[in-house]
C-alpha positions in Angstrom: 56.0 22.2 -118.7 54.3 25.0 -118.7 55.7 26.1 -122.5 57.4 29.0 -122.0 57.7 30.5 -125.4 59.9 33.8 -125.9 56.3 35.6 -126.5 55.3 34.5 -123.4 59.0 35.1 -121.4 58.9 38.4 -122.5 55.3 39.5 -122.0 54.8 37.2 -118.5 54.7 34.0 -118.1 51.7 34.1 -115.1 48.5 33.4 -117.7 50.2 30.4 -119.4 51.0 29.2 -115.7 47.6 29.3 -115.3 46.7 27.5 -118.2 49.0 24.9 -117.9 47.6 24.9 -114.0 44.3 24.3 -115.1 44.7 21.6 -118.3 47.3 19.5 -115.2 44.8 19.4 -113.4 41.6 19.2 -115.4 43.2 16.1 -117.3 45.9 14.8 -114.8 44.1 15.1 -111.4 47.0 14.9 -109.5 47.6 14.5 -105.8 50.9 16.5 -106.0 51.8 19.4 -108.7 55.5 20.7 -108.7 55.9 24.0 -109.7 59.5 24.5 -110.9 61.0 27.8 -111.9 63.4 28.2 -114.5 66.3 30.2 -115.3 64.0 32.7 -117.7 61.1 33.1 -114.8 64.3 33.7 -112.6 65.7 36.7 -115.0 62.7 38.2 -116.1 61.7 38.9 -112.5 58.5 36.8 -112.7 57.0 36.4 -109.3 56.1 33.2 -109.6 55.7 32.7 -105.9 53.0 35.7 -106.1 51.4 34.4 -109.0 50.6 30.4 -107.4 49.1 31.8 -104.2 47.0 33.9 -106.7 45.8 30.6 -108.1 45.8 28.8 -104.8 43.5 31.8 -103.6 40.9 31.6 -106.8 40.0 27.8 -106.0 41.6 27.3 -102.2 37.9 27.5 -101.5 35.9 26.4 -103.9 37.8 23.1 -104.3 39.2 22.7 -100.9 38.0 19.2 -101.0 40.1 17.9 -104.6 42.6 20.7 -105.0 46.0 19.0 -105.3 49.3 20.1 -103.4 50.7 22.7 -105.6 54.4 22.9 -104.6 56.9 25.9 -106.0 60.1 25.3 -106.1 62.8 28.2 -107.4 64.9 25.9 -109.5 67.1 28.2 -112.0 69.0 26.2 -114.1 72.4 29.0 -113.4 72.3 28.7 -109.2 74.2 25.1 -108.7 73.9 21.9 -110.5 71.2 19.6 -111.5 71.9 18.1 -107.6 71.4 21.3 -105.8 68.0 21.4 -107.8 67.1 18.4 -107.5 67.2 19.1 -103.9 65.2 21.8 -103.7 62.3 19.7 -104.6 62.6 17.1 -102.4 62.9 19.2 -100.0 60.3 21.7 -100.5 58.0 17.9 -100.9 59.2 17.4 -97.4 58.1 20.5 -95.7 55.1 20.4 -97.9 54.2 16.8 -96.8 55.9 15.9 -93.5 53.9 17.6 -90.4 56.7 19.3 -88.5 58.2 18.1 -85.4 56.3 19.6 -82.0 
């Protein structure tokens, strides 16, 4: 969870996202992290993709061998149903880990 509170939603969730990703990386050491948006982050105009790119750029060179693959997916609750958002997350995962055909 990104643990977005009312204050974070109004003031911006970028710092909360960074803190959460750092905590997950340190405590869990996963190979893959899925970063899913919410209706709140989508409606408030948060640039989650840009924030994720900035986050990845800060440690990509230093941790290239041990860094998890982080996949950002737009999954607002107001767009389609649960199955649509599940499909979007699954498609993003496949695109990230399966090599493109030659």
